[in-house]
N, C-alpha and C positions, 0 to 999 in steps of 0.2 A: 504493499499499499504506500501511498505518498504521505509525507508529513502533513499533518493537519487533518487527516482522515480518522474519524473516531473508530474505535474498535467495535465490532459488531458480532452477531452470531456467526458470521463467516469465519472469524478468527477464534471466538470463544464459544464454539458450538459442540463441545464434547457430549456424547450420549452414552447411556448405560441401559442394559436390559433389566435392571432392578431399580426400585425406587431409592431415591437419595438425592444428594445435592453436590454441585461442583463449585470449587473455588479455583481461581487462576492466579498465577504469578508470571511476571515477565522479567527475564534476566538478560541484561545487555552486556555482550562481550564478557569481560572479567568482573563486571560489577555484581552487586547484590540483587537477589530476586526481590521484586516488589509486587505487592498485590495489585491486580487490575481487574476491571469489570467493563461491562458494556459502556460505550461512549467515552472511555478513557482515550487520551491522545498521547502517543509516545513520541519521544524525540527520534530523529533520524538515526538509523543504525540497524544492526542485526541482533535479534533477540531470540532467546529460547523461551517459548511459552510452555508452561507446565499446568496441566489440569489435574486436580486432585478430587477424586470422588469419595464421598463419605456416604455409605449406605444407611438407610433408615433402620434396617434390621441388623441385629447383632450376629446374624448367621452369615454375614458377608464381611469380607475384609475391605479395607480402603485400598484404592489403587491410584496410581498416577500415570499420566501419558504426557509426552512432550512433542512439540512441533517447532519448527523454525519460522520466524517472521522477520521479513526485511521491510523496514520503513525507509523509503527513498527520500533523499533530499529534494526539496522543492526548488525548481529552477524558474525564477521570475522572468516573464517575457519582457523583452526590451523593444520599445517602439520609437520610431522617429516621428516627431510631431508633424513634420512636413514631408513633401515628396522625398523619396530616398536619394534622388539626384539633386544636389543643391544648384542654385543659380551660379553662373560663372562669376569669378572674381579675377581681377587683374593682378599680375605679379607685382609684389610690393605692398599690396593691401593685406592687412592682418585678417585672420579669420574672424567672422562675426558670430553672433549668437545662433544663427541658423545652422552652423556647423556643430553646435554643441547642445542640441535640443532633444536628445534621446531621453526617454523616461521610462520608469517602471511604475507599476501600480503603487498608489499612495501607501498601501499597507506594508510595502516592503522597504520604503525609504529609510525607516529607522533601523533596518537590519543590514545596511550596507551602503556603498557609495558608487557613483558612476565616474569613470575616468575615460580619457580618450587617447588613442594611439594611432600612429602610422608606422607600419613595419617595426612594431615593438618599441618605438620611440614615443615618449610621452609628448603630447601637443596640448596647447591651450589657446585661449582667445588672442594671445599676443603672438602666436606663431605665424611666420611668413614662409610659405611653401613655394618651391620652384615651379616654373611653368610646367603644365602637364596635367594628367588625370591622377588623382590621389584617392586612395581607399582609406576612409576613416573608420576606425573600429571603436565602438562604445563598449565598455566592459563594466559589468556590475560585479563588484567584489563584496561578498557578504562578510559581516562581522559576527554572524550567528551560525553555528554549525549545522543548523537545520536547513540552511539554504545553499544552493550551489552557484558557482560562477556561471555567468552567461554573457554572450557577446552578440552584437549586431553590427552590420557594416553599412556604410553609405559612401557615395562618391562626391568629390568636389573637383570642379574644373578650374584650373588656374591658367588664364590665357596670357600670352606674351604681352609685355608692355611695349607700346610703340616707341620708337626712337625718333628724335627730330634732328635733321641735319641742317646746319646753318653755314652759309658762306659769309665770312667776315666782311668781304668787299663786294657783296652782291649788288650794291647800288652804284659802284664805281664803273668807269669806262675801262673795260678789260682789253681794249684794242691794242695790238702790238704788231710789230713788223715781222713779216715772214722771215724765218731763219733764226729769230730769237727764241731762246728756251723759255718754257713755261716756268713761272716763279712759284716756289712754295709759299712765299709770303703773300703774293697777290692773286695768283690763279688757283693754286691747289691748297687752299687754306681752310677747307670745310671742317667743322667740328660737329660733334653729336652729343646729345643729352638723352637720358639722365647720366649723371656722372658715374654711376656704378655700372653702366653698361660697358661691356668689353667687346673688342672687335676692331676691324679696320675699315677705312673708307677707300673704295675703289673708284677711280675716275674713268669715265668713258666719253667718247665723242658722240655728239648728237643724242639720240634716244637709245642707242645700243646699251645693253646691260651686260 
């Protein structure tokens, strides 16, 4: 059964061919046996259930029988509040709240926390990701042994940031005499922004690229 499921006659349903009554205990791993009854809720783990039969007549002896019961950890579902694919952001922009809006049911919030990762590296709202498609993992980590870790993934698109090329002397007359060499100061002096962009400027004649 899953954690949170009350015990029922399915687990505590021993029978006997003579009149009498049953009592039940549950022993978890190496722990002590504890009395249990219908509607009891056990912590997650593996238990030995023991049923003890006490006959009404003195002509019969008491007997016990055992059975194994596994109580599974509960795995809270994680849901993204919006569409699983986030809107595009441009390189250089920090991730916004849309990238960190995963949630679990309110009843589980007090039993764990949500954190976010990409390729096992922790990220947060201050993170700046390189251009490309990124898979963001939301991970619920329980602080209660009755709950299990769970994850959910979503994607975010980071588009490349445009660069701006500026010619320092673009308003000047660039006419010169045939045979003269192009000047790096006057003719081939374009610059580009932003400052953190890396690369080189290639010059072509006319509209050729």
